[in-house]
N, CA, C and O atoms as a printed pandas DataFrame, in Angstrom:
     atom_number atom_name residue_name chain_id  residue_number  x_coord  y_coord  z_coord
0              1         N          UNK        A               1   39.727  -10.571   22.494
1              2        CA          UNK        A               1   38.694  -11.002   21.579
2              3         C          UNK        A               1   37.377  -10.369   21.982
3              4         O          UNK        A               1   37.020  -10.324   23.159
4              5         N          UNK        A               2   36.668   -9.886   20.985
5              6        CA          UNK        A               2   35.377   -9.265   21.238
6              7         C          UNK        A               2   34.271  -10.309   21.275
7              8         O          UNK        A               2   34.489  -11.486   20.988
8              9         N          UNK        A               3   33.133   -9.868   21.621
9             10        CA          UNK        A               3   31.974  -10.757   21.718
10            11         C          UNK        A               3   31.285  -10.933   20.369
11            12         O          UNK        A               3   30.213  -11.533   20.290
12            13         N          UNK        A               4   31.896  -10.413   19.312
13            14        CA          UNK        A               4   31.284  -10.522   17.994
14            15         C          UNK        A               4   30.635   -9.207   17.617
15            16         O          UNK        A               4   30.707   -8.230   18.363
16            17         N          UNK        A               5   30.008   -9.187   16.471
17            18        CA          UNK        A               5   29.384   -7.938   16.031
18            19         C          UNK        A               5   28.207   -7.559   16.935
19            20         O          UNK        A               5   27.424   -8.399   17.378
20            21         N          UNK        A               6   28.128   -6.273   17.178
21            22        CA          UNK        A               6   27.008   -5.793   17.997
22            23         C          UNK        A               6   25.747   -5.733   17.158
23            24         O          UNK        A               6   25.812   -5.426   15.968
24            25         N          UNK        A               7   24.610   -6.017   17.752
25            26        CA          UNK        A               7   23.359   -5.948   16.980
26            27         C          UNK        A               7   23.053   -4.507   16.589
27            28         O          UNK        A               7   23.293   -3.570   17.350
28            29         N          UNK        A               8   22.527   -4.363   15.405
29            30        CA          UNK        A               8   22.152   -3.055   14.885
30            31         C          UNK        A               8   20.761   -2.709   15.418
31            32         O          UNK        A               8   19.806   -3.434   15.137
32            33         N          UNK        A               9   20.620   -1.609   16.189
33            34        CA          UNK        A               9   19.285   -1.283   16.733
34            35         C          UNK        A               9   18.280   -0.956   15.637
35            36         O          UNK        A               9   17.084   -1.194   15.804
36            37         N          UNK        A              10   18.751   -0.416   14.519
37            38        CA          UNK        A              10   17.837   -0.103   13.419
38            39         C          UNK        A              10   17.268   -1.397   12.831
39            40         O          UNK        A              10   16.094   -1.451   12.465
40            41         N          UNK        A              11   18.096   -2.431   12.741
41            42        CA          UNK        A              11   17.635   -3.707   12.211
42            43         C          UNK        A              11   16.592   -4.333   13.135
43            44         O          UNK        A              11   15.606   -4.899   12.662
44            45         N          UNK        A              12   16.802   -4.237   14.437
45            46        CA          UNK        A              12   15.830   -4.770   15.391
46            47         C          UNK        A              12   14.513   -4.009   15.280
47            48         O          UNK        A              12   13.439   -4.600   15.392
48            49         N          UNK        A              13   14.597   -2.697   15.061
49            50        CA          UNK        A              13   13.395   -1.888   14.898
50            51         C          UNK        A              13   12.644   -2.310   13.639
51            52         O          UNK        A              13   11.416   -2.398   13.644
52            53         N          UNK        A              14   13.382   -2.569   12.563
53            54        CA          UNK        A              14   12.760   -3.013   11.318
54            55         C          UNK        A              14   12.055   -4.351   11.522
55            56         O          UNK        A              14   10.952   -4.564   11.020
56            57         N          UNK        A              15   12.696   -5.238   12.253
57            58        CA          UNK        A              15   12.099   -6.551   12.506
58            59         C          UNK        A              15   10.764   -6.396   13.240
59            60         O          UNK        A              15    9.789   -7.068   12.904
60            61         N          UNK        A              16   10.721   -5.523   14.225
61            62        CA          UNK        A              16    9.492   -5.294   14.975
62            63         C          UNK        A              16    8.375   -4.759   14.103
63            64         O          UNK        A              16    7.218   -5.145   14.269
64            65         N          UNK        A              17    8.708   -3.875   13.176
65            66        CA          UNK        A              17    7.687   -3.324   12.274
66            67         C          UNK        A              17    7.158   -4.416   11.355
67            68         O          UNK        A              17    5.952   -4.509   11.129
68            69         N          UNK        A              18    8.053   -5.241   10.826
69            70        CA          UNK        A              18    7.607   -6.319    9.942
70            71         C          UNK        A              18    6.730   -7.327   10.682
71            72         O          UNK        A              18    5.752   -7.826   10.124
72            73         N          UNK        A              19    7.069   -7.622   11.914
73            74        CA          UNK        A              19    6.243   -8.533   12.720
74            75         C          UNK        A              19    4.873   -7.908   12.960
75            76         O          UNK        A              19    3.856   -8.595   12.867
76            77         N          UNK        A              20    4.836   -6.618   13.266
77            78        CA          UNK        A              20    3.559   -5.934   13.502
78            79         C          UNK        A              20    2.696   -5.951   12.239
79            80         O          UNK        A              20    1.488   -6.169   12.325
80            81         N          UNK        A              21    3.292   -5.726   11.083
81            82        CA          UNK        A              21    2.535   -5.747    9.828
82            83         C          UNK        A              21    2.028   -7.161    9.541
83            84         O          UNK        A              21    0.895   -7.334    9.092
84            85         N          UNK        A              22    2.857   -8.163    9.798
85            86        CA          UNK        A              22    2.426   -9.548    9.584
86            87         C          UNK        A              22    1.259   -9.907   10.502
87            88         O          UNK        A              22    0.313  -10.566   10.070
88            89         N          UNK        A              23    1.318   -9.486   11.748
89            90        CA          UNK        A              23    0.213   -9.734   12.682
90            91         C          UNK        A              23   -1.044   -9.015   12.228
91            92         O          UNK        A              23   -2.140   -9.572   12.297
92            93         N          UNK        A              24   -0.890   -7.761   11.756
93            94        CA          UNK        A              24   -2.040   -7.012   11.251
94            95         C          UNK        A              24   -2.718   -7.766   10.110
95            96         O          UNK        A              24   -3.943   -7.884   10.087
96            97         N          UNK        A              25   -1.925   -8.280    9.156
97            98        CA          UNK        A              25   -2.525   -8.977    8.020
98            99         C          UNK        A              25   -3.132  -10.308    8.414
99           100         O          UNK        A              25   -4.117  -10.731    7.808
100          101         N          UNK        A              26   -2.581  -10.977    9.403
101          102        CA          UNK        A              26   -3.203  -12.206    9.902
102          103         C          UNK        A              26   -4.560  -11.886   10.531
103          104         O          UNK        A              26   -5.535  -12.603   10.306
104          105         N          UNK        A              27   -4.623  -10.812   11.317
105          106        CA          UNK        A              27   -5.899  -10.403   11.922
106          107         C          UNK        A              27   -6.886   -9.919   10.866
107          108         O          UNK        A              27   -8.085  -10.177   10.967
108          109         N          UNK        A              28   -6.384   -9.219    9.857
109          110        CA          UNK        A              28   -7.257   -8.753    8.780
110          111         C          UNK        A              28   -7.843   -9.940    8.024
111          112         O          UNK        A              28   -9.017   -9.933    7.655
112          113         N          UNK        A              29   -7.016  -10.960    7.795
113          114        CA          UNK        A              29   -7.509  -12.177    7.139
114          115         C          UNK        A              29   -8.628  -12.812    7.961
115          116         O          UNK        A              29   -9.664  -13.193    7.416
116          117         N          UNK        A              30   -8.419  -12.923    9.267
117          118        CA          UNK        A              30   -9.453  -13.502   10.120
118          119         C          UNK        A              30  -10.702  -12.631   10.170
119          120         O          UNK        A              30  -11.808  -13.139   10.352
120          121         N          UNK        A              31  -10.529  -11.321   10.009
121          122        CA          UNK        A              31  -11.670  -10.411   10.088
122          123         C          UNK        A              31  -12.591  -10.507    8.884
123          124         O          UNK        A              31  -13.755  -10.115    8.969
124          125         N          UNK        A              32  -12.093  -11.022    7.760
125          126        CA          UNK        A              32  -12.948  -11.098    6.578
126          127         C          UNK        A              32  -13.383  -12.528    6.262
127          128         O          UNK        A              32  -13.882  -12.789    5.167
128          129         N          UNK        A              33  -13.203  -13.455    7.202
129          130        CA          UNK        A              33  -13.725  -14.813    7.023
130          131         C          UNK        A              33  -14.661  -15.153    8.177
131          132         O          UNK        A              33  -15.052  -14.259    8.928
132          133         N          UNK        A              34  -15.014  -16.371    8.331
133          134        CA          UNK        A              34  -16.110  -16.819    9.173
134          135         C          UNK        A              34  -16.202  -16.263   10.591
135          136         O          UNK        A              34  -17.297  -15.834   10.954
136          137         N          UNK        A              35  -15.194  -16.225   11.408
137          138        CA          UNK        A              35  -15.472  -15.836   12.794
138          139         C          UNK        A              35  -16.019  -14.421   12.957
139          140         O          UNK        A              35  -16.834  -14.171   13.845
140          141         N          UNK        A              36  -15.584  -13.505   12.116
141          142        CA          UNK        A              36  -15.967  -12.099   12.308
142          143         C          UNK        A              36  -16.918  -11.608   11.224
143          144         O          UNK        A              36  -17.856  -10.869   11.521
144          145         N          UNK        A              37  -16.696  -12.001    9.985
145          146        CA          UNK        A              37  -17.482  -11.456    8.878
146          147         C          UNK        A              37  -18.989  -11.627    9.047
147          148         O          UNK        A              37  -19.722  -10.693    8.722
148          149         N          UNK        A              38  -19.496  -12.753    9.531
149          150        CA          UNK        A              38  -20.952  -12.877    9.674
150          151         C          UNK        A              38  -21.581  -11.812   10.584
151          152         O          UNK        A              38  -22.777  -11.543   10.481
152          153         N          UNK        A              39  -20.794  -11.214   11.461
153          154        CA          UNK        A              39  -21.336  -10.135   12.292
154          155         C          UNK        A              39  -21.726   -8.923   11.453
155          156         O          UNK        A              39  -22.579   -8.132   11.855
156          157         N          UNK        A              40  -21.090   -8.779   10.269
157          158        CA          UNK        A              40  -21.353   -7.635    9.399
158          159         C          UNK        A              40  -22.077   -8.030    8.122
159          160         O          UNK        A              40  -22.231   -7.195    7.230
160          161         N          UNK        A              41  -22.522   -9.269    8.004
161          162        CA          UNK        A              41  -23.160   -9.760    6.787
162          163         C          UNK        A              41  -24.629   -9.360    6.755
163          164         O          UNK        A              41  -25.521  -10.203    6.843
164          165         N          UNK        A              42  -24.860   -8.061    6.629
165          166        CA          UNK        A              42  -26.226   -7.521    6.550
166          167         C          UNK        A              42  -26.291   -6.537    5.393
167          168         O          UNK        A              42  -25.268   -6.071    4.891
168          169         N          UNK        A              43  -27.496   -6.240    4.989
169          170        CA          UNK        A              43  -27.694   -5.246    3.938
170          171         C          UNK        A              43  -27.821   -3.860    4.550
171          172         O          UNK        A              43  -27.256   -2.897    4.031
172          173         N          UNK        A              44  -28.542   -3.755    5.625
173          174        CA          UNK        A              44  -28.752   -2.463    6.294
174          175         C          UNK        A              44  -27.823   -2.353    7.482
175          176         O          UNK        A              44  -27.585   -3.378    8.121
176          177         N          UNK        A              45  -27.300   -1.250    7.821
177          178        CA          UNK        A              45  -27.432    0.056    7.184
178          179         C          UNK        A              45  -26.544    0.148    5.946
179          180         O          UNK        A              45  -25.570   -0.591    5.798
180          181         N          UNK        A              46  -26.902    1.055    5.082
181          182        CA          UNK        A              46  -26.098    1.301    3.883
182          183         C          UNK        A              46  -25.094    2.405    4.186
183          184         O          UNK        A              46  -25.428    3.408    4.816
184          185         N          UNK        A              47  -23.872    2.210    3.734
185          186        CA          UNK        A              47  -22.802    3.187    3.927
186          187         C          UNK        A              47  -22.314    3.586    2.546
187          188         O          UNK        A              47  -21.790    2.755    1.804
188          189         N          UNK        A              48  -22.483    4.849    2.200
189          190        CA          UNK        A              48  -22.147    5.362    0.869
190          191         C          UNK        A              48  -22.824    4.539   -0.228
191          192         O          UNK        A              48  -22.243    4.316   -1.290
192          193         N          UNK        A              49  -24.037    4.095    0.029
193          194        CA          UNK        A              49  -24.813    3.333   -0.932
194          195         C          UNK        A              49  -24.480    1.860   -0.983
195          196         O          UNK        A              49  -25.108    1.112   -1.732
196          197         N          UNK        A              50  -23.505    1.426   -0.203
197          198        CA          UNK        A              50  -23.115    0.011   -0.202
198          199         C          UNK        A              50  -23.732   -0.677    1.007
199          200         O          UNK        A              50  -23.872   -0.068    2.068
200          201         N          UNK        A              51  -24.102   -1.948    0.848
201          202        CA          UNK        A              51  -24.550   -2.700    2.021
202          203         C          UNK        A              51  -23.426   -2.766    3.053
203          204         O          UNK        A              51  -22.252   -2.630    2.710
204          205         N          UNK        A              52  -23.787   -2.971    4.302
205          206        CA          UNK        A              52  -22.787   -3.006    5.369
206          207         C          UNK        A              52  -21.715   -4.043    5.106
207          208         O          UNK        A              52  -20.538   -3.792    5.367
208          209         N          UNK        A              53  -22.100   -5.212    4.590
209          210        CA          UNK        A              53  -21.105   -6.262    4.347
210          211         C          UNK        A              53  -20.070   -5.826    3.309
211          212         O          UNK        A              53  -18.888   -6.136    3.456
212          213         N          UNK        A              54  -20.493   -5.116    2.265
213          214        CA          UNK        A              54  -19.554   -4.644    1.254
214          215         C          UNK        A              54  -18.716   -3.485    1.790
215          216         O          UNK        A              54  -17.516   -3.415    1.524
216          217         N          UNK        A              55  -19.332   -2.586    2.535
217          218        CA          UNK        A              55  -18.594   -1.450    3.102
218          219         C          UNK        A              55  -17.517   -1.945    4.070
219          220         O          UNK        A              55  -16.443   -1.351    4.167
220          221         N          UNK        A              56  -17.809   -3.033    4.785
221          222        CA          UNK        A              56  -16.851   -3.619    5.712
222          223         C          UNK        A              56  -15.620   -4.138    4.958
223          224         O          UNK        A              56  -14.489   -3.918    5.390
224          225         N          UNK        A              57  -15.839   -4.818    3.845
225          226        CA          UNK        A              57  -14.733   -5.343    3.046
226          227         C          UNK        A              57  -13.956   -4.200    2.397
227          228         O          UNK        A              57  -12.727   -4.247    2.354
228          229         N          UNK        A              58  -14.637   -3.184    1.894
229          230        CA          UNK        A              58  -13.961   -2.028    1.295
230          231         C          UNK        A              58  -13.124   -1.307    2.348
231          232         O          UNK        A              58  -12.002   -0.891    2.061
232          233         N          UNK        A              59  -13.649   -1.152    3.553
233          234        CA          UNK        A              59  -12.880   -0.509    4.629
234          235         C          UNK        A              59  -11.635   -1.331    4.966
235          236         O          UNK        A              59  -10.570   -0.765    5.210
236          237         N          UNK        A              60  -11.759   -2.652    4.981
237          238        CA          UNK        A              60  -10.597   -3.503    5.230
238          239         C          UNK        A              60   -9.571   -3.360    4.116
239          240         O          UNK        A              60   -8.369   -3.340    4.380
240          241         N          UNK        A              61  -10.029   -3.261    2.882
241          242        CA          UNK        A              61   -9.132   -3.090    1.745
242          243         C          UNK        A              61   -8.405   -1.752    1.822
243          244         O          UNK        A              61   -7.197   -1.696    1.591
244          245         N          UNK        A              62   -9.118   -0.679    2.142
245          246        CA          UNK        A              62   -8.488    0.638    2.247
246          247         C          UNK        A              62   -7.501    0.693    3.413
247          248         O          UNK        A              62   -6.444    1.315    3.304
248          249         N          UNK        A              63   -7.838    0.056    4.508
249          250        CA          UNK        A              63   -6.911   -0.002    5.643
250          251         C          UNK        A              63   -5.657   -0.788    5.268
251          252         O          UNK        A              63   -4.548   -0.410    5.646
252          253         N          UNK        A              64   -5.831   -1.869    4.536
253          254        CA          UNK        A              64   -4.692   -2.657    4.072
254          255         C          UNK        A              64   -3.797   -1.824    3.158
255          256         O          UNK        A              64   -2.573   -1.873    3.274
256          257         N          UNK        A              65   -4.403   -1.062    2.252
257          258        CA          UNK        A              65   -3.634   -0.188    1.365
258          259         C          UNK        A              65   -2.845    0.844    2.163
259          260         O          UNK        A              65   -1.672    1.089    1.880
260          261         N          UNK        A              66   -3.486    1.448    3.156
261          262        CA          UNK        A              66   -2.808    2.476    3.966
262          263         C          UNK        A              66   -1.623    1.879    4.727
263          264         O          UNK        A              66   -0.574    2.515    4.833
264          265         N          UNK        A              67   -1.777    0.677    5.249
265          266        CA          UNK        A              67   -0.679    0.027    5.976
266          267         C          UNK        A              67    0.478   -0.270    5.031
267          268         O          UNK        A              67    1.632   -0.011    5.371
268          269         N          UNK        A              68    0.188   -0.807    3.851
269          270        CA          UNK        A              68    1.262   -1.110    2.904
270          271         C          UNK        A              68    1.945    0.161    2.402
271          272         O          UNK        A              68    3.165    0.179    2.241
272          273         N          UNK        A              69    1.186    1.208    2.156
273          274        CA          UNK        A              69    1.786    2.468    1.727
274          275         C          UNK        A              69    2.677    3.039    2.824
275          276         O          UNK        A              69    3.775    3.524    2.552
276          277         N          UNK        A              70    2.200    2.978    4.066
277          278        CA          UNK        A              70    3.021    3.450    5.181
278          279         C          UNK        A              70    4.299    2.645    5.319
279          280         O          UNK        A              70    5.358    3.218    5.573
280          281         N          UNK        A              71    4.228    1.321    5.157
281          282        CA          UNK        A              71    5.417    0.481    5.224
282          283         C          UNK        A              71    6.381    0.813    4.089
283          284         O          UNK        A              71    7.594    0.864    4.297
284          285         N          UNK        A              72    5.853    1.035    2.903
285          286        CA          UNK        A              72    6.686    1.372    1.745
286          287         C          UNK        A              72    7.426    2.691    1.984
287          288         O          UNK        A              72    8.630    2.787    1.746
288          289         N          UNK        A              73    6.705    3.691    2.449
289          290        CA          UNK        A              73    7.344    4.986    2.712
290          291         C          UNK        A              73    8.328    4.893    3.866
291          292         O          UNK        A              73    9.379    5.534    3.830
292          293         N          UNK        A              74    8.009    4.105    4.890
293          294        CA          UNK        A              74    8.906    3.936    6.033
294          295         C          UNK        A              74   10.199    3.257    5.611
295          296         O          UNK        A              74   11.278    3.644    6.059
296          297         N          UNK        A              75   10.099    2.246    4.752
297          298        CA          UNK        A              75   11.301    1.565    4.276
298          299         C          UNK        A              75   12.186    2.514    3.480
299          300         O          UNK        A              75   13.408    2.489    3.628
300          301         N          UNK        A              76   11.591    3.342    2.647
301          302        CA          UNK        A              76   12.366    4.299    1.864
302          303         C          UNK        A              76   13.035    5.334    2.748
303          304         O          UNK        A              76   14.167    5.737    2.482
304          305         N          UNK        A              77   12.350    5.769    3.799
305          306        CA          UNK        A              77   12.929    6.750    4.713
306          307         C          UNK        A              77   14.093    6.142    5.480
307          308         O          UNK        A              77   15.039    6.854    5.818
308          309         N          UNK        A              78   14.050    4.838    5.766
309          310        CA          UNK        A              78   15.121    4.171    6.483
310          311         C          UNK        A              78   16.394    4.077    5.669
311          312         O          UNK        A              78   17.491    4.024    6.226
312          313         N          UNK        A              79   16.255    4.054    4.350
313          314        CA          UNK        A              79   17.427    3.980    3.485
314          315         C          UNK        A              79   17.902    5.352    3.053
315          316         O          UNK        A              79   18.951    5.476    2.422
316          317         N          UNK        A              80   17.144    6.379    3.384
317          318        CA          UNK        A              80   17.517    7.732    3.007
318          319         C          UNK        A              80   17.306    8.018    1.536
319          320         O          UNK        A              80   18.030    8.824    0.950
320          321         N          UNK        A              81   16.316    7.364    0.928
321          322        CA          UNK        A              81   16.031    7.596   -0.488
322          323         C          UNK        A              81   14.632    8.175   -0.621
323          324         O          UNK        A              81   13.775    8.016    0.249
324          325         N          UNK        A              82   14.439    8.842   -1.731
325          326        CA          UNK        A              82   13.111    9.373   -2.023
326          327         C          UNK        A              82   12.206    8.219   -2.435
327          328         O          UNK        A              82   12.639    7.354   -3.197
328          329         N          UNK        A              83   10.965    8.178   -1.959
329          330        CA          UNK        A              83   10.070    7.097   -2.371
330          331         C          UNK        A              83    9.689    7.232   -3.833
331          332         O          UNK        A              83    9.439    8.339   -4.312
332          333         N          UNK        A              84    9.643    6.122   -4.542
333          334        CA          UNK        A              84    9.228    6.096   -5.938
334          335         C          UNK        A              84    7.753    5.735   -5.974
335          336         O          UNK        A              84    7.383    4.574   -5.799
336          337         N          UNK        A              85    6.923    6.727   -6.199
337          338        CA          UNK        A              85    5.482    6.497   -6.199
338          339         C          UNK        A              85    4.947    6.259   -7.598
339          340         O          UNK        A              85    3.742    6.347   -7.832
340          341         N          UNK        A              86    5.857    5.954   -8.544
341          342        CA          UNK        A              86    5.416    5.627   -9.890
342          343         C          UNK        A              86    5.214    6.834  -10.778
343          344         O          UNK        A              86    4.679    6.687  -11.877
344          345         N          UNK        A              87    5.613    8.012  -10.360
345          346        CA          UNK        A              87    5.461    9.204  -11.174
346          347         C          UNK        A              87    6.777    9.446  -11.896
347          348         O          UNK        A              87    7.806    9.693  -11.267
348          349         N          UNK        A              88    6.735    9.375  -13.201
349          350        CA          UNK        A              88    7.937    9.570  -13.998
350          351         C          UNK        A              88    8.143   11.065  -14.245
351          352         O          UNK        A              88    7.173   11.813  -14.363
352          353         N          UNK        A              89    9.388   11.495  -14.322
353          354        CA          UNK        A              89    9.631   12.896  -14.668
354          355         C          UNK        A              89    9.178   13.161  -16.095
355          356         O          UNK        A              89    9.132   12.248  -16.919
356          357         N          UNK        A              90    8.853   14.383  -16.376
357          358        CA          UNK        A              90    8.350   14.766  -17.692
358          359         C          UNK        A              90    9.517   14.831  -18.667
359          360         O          UNK        A              90   10.124   15.886  -18.851
360          361         N          UNK        A              91    9.832   13.688  -19.295
361          362        CA          UNK        A              91   10.935   13.621  -20.249
362          363         C          UNK        A              91   10.485   14.202  -21.574
363          364         O          UNK        A              91   11.222   14.954  -22.212
364          365         N          UNK        A              92    9.283   13.857  -21.987
365          366        CA          UNK        A              92    8.739   14.368  -23.226
366          367         C          UNK        A              92    7.887   15.573  -22.871
367          368         O          UNK        A              92    6.976   15.463  -22.051
368          369         N          UNK        A              93    8.164   16.706  -23.465
369          370        CA          UNK        A              93    7.389   17.906  -23.181
370          371         C          UNK        A              93    5.955   17.745  -23.622
371          372         O          UNK        A              93    5.665   16.970  -24.533
372          373         N          UNK        A              94    5.061   18.461  -22.992
373          374        CA          UNK        A              94    3.647   18.347  -23.354
374          375         C          UNK        A              94    3.399   18.859  -24.760
375          376         O          UNK        A              94    2.440   18.437  -25.406
376          377         N          UNK        A              95    4.251   19.767  -25.257
377          378        CA          UNK        A              95    4.056   20.245  -26.625
378          379         C          UNK        A              95    4.309   19.121  -27.624
379          380         O          UNK        A              95    3.744   19.132  -28.718
380          381         N          UNK        A              96    5.151   18.152  -27.264
381          382        CA          UNK        A              96    5.395   17.016  -28.140
382          383         C          UNK        A              96    4.201   16.075  -28.171
383          384         O          UNK        A              96    4.008   15.353  -29.149
384          385         N          UNK        A              97    3.406   16.074  -27.124
385          386        CA          UNK        A              97    2.266   15.173  -27.060
386          387         C          UNK        A              97    1.046   15.733  -27.766
387          388         O          UNK        A              97    0.195   14.976  -28.230
388          389         N          UNK        A              98    0.954   17.047  -27.850
389          390        CA          UNK        A              98   -0.201   17.685  -28.449
390          391         C          UNK        A              98    0.236   18.420  -29.704
391          392         O          UNK        A              98    0.958   19.413  -29.626
392          393         N          UNK        A              99   -0.193   17.942  -30.844
393          394        CA          UNK        A              99    0.093   18.649  -32.085
394          395         C          UNK        A              99    1.494   18.428  -32.639
395          396         O          UNK        A              99    1.875   19.069  -33.618
396          397         N          UNK        A             100    2.249   17.556  -32.048
397          398        CA          UNK        A             100    3.595   17.292  -32.547
398          399         C          UNK        A             100    3.539   16.313  -33.705
399          400         O          UNK        A             100    2.468   15.806  -34.038
400          401         N          UNK        A             101    4.680   16.043  -34.322
401          402        CA          UNK        A             101    4.686   15.089  -35.427
402          403         C          UNK        A             101    4.367   13.686  -34.930
403          404         O          UNK        A             101    4.672   13.329  -33.792
404          405         N          UNK        A             102    3.758   12.910  -35.790
405          406        CA          UNK        A             102    3.404   11.544  -35.452
406          407         C          UNK        A             102    4.680   10.700  -35.419
407          408         O          UNK        A             102    5.385   10.621  -36.425
408          409         N          UNK        A             103    4.993   10.063  -34.276
409          410        CA          UNK        A             103    6.233    9.302  -34.201
410          411         C          UNK        A             103    6.279    8.102  -35.133
411          412         O          UNK        A             103    7.362    7.595  -35.426
412          413         N          UNK        A             104    5.122    7.635  -35.608
413          414        CA          UNK        A             104    5.103    6.489  -36.521
414          415         C          UNK        A             104    5.352    6.907  -37.959
415          416         O          UNK        A             104    5.631    6.071  -38.819
416          417         N          UNK        A             105    5.249    8.192  -38.215
417          418        CA          UNK        A             105    5.455    8.674  -39.579
418          419         C          UNK        A             105    4.208    8.608  -40.420
419          420         O          UNK        A             105    4.266    8.928  -41.607
420          421         N          UNK        A             106    3.068    8.205  -39.858
421          422        CA          UNK        A             106    1.812    8.150  -40.598
422          423         C          UNK        A             106    1.260    9.557  -40.749
423          424         O          UNK        A             106    1.321   10.355  -39.814
424          425         N          UNK        A             107    0.731    9.858  -41.900
425          426        CA          UNK        A             107    0.165   11.180  -42.133
426          427         C          UNK        A             107   -1.278   11.256  -41.693
427          428         O          UNK        A             107   -1.801   12.358  -41.526
428          429         N          UNK        A             108   -1.924   10.169  -41.504
429          430        CA          UNK        A             108   -3.317   10.304  -41.151
430          431         C          UNK        A             108   -3.840    9.117  -40.523
431          432         O          UNK        A             108   -5.016    9.075  -40.163
C-alpha cells in the first residue's frame, strides 16, 4: 500500500503565489486607509499635475493592475494556453466596415 497521492509541486507553487497576492492586496488596502494614507495627504508636491495624495492612490491603482495582469498571464502560462487579452481576431474585414452595405438595409 502506498502513502497516497503525492503532492503536486506545481500546485504548491500556485498556492504560494496566491497567498503572496492576497498578502499584497491586504497591505495595499491598509496603505490607502488611515494608518498610512495620512502620511501622503498633502497637496504639494505635485506629481504629473496631481496632488501627492491623488498621485499616491493612482500609483497604488496602477501597481494593483500590474499585479493582477501578471497573475493572469502567469495562470495562463501554467496551463499552457495563450492569454486572452480581449483582442478578437479580425472576422469582419475592414473593407466591410468602411463603405460596405448597411447591415440593417437602411438606405440612409
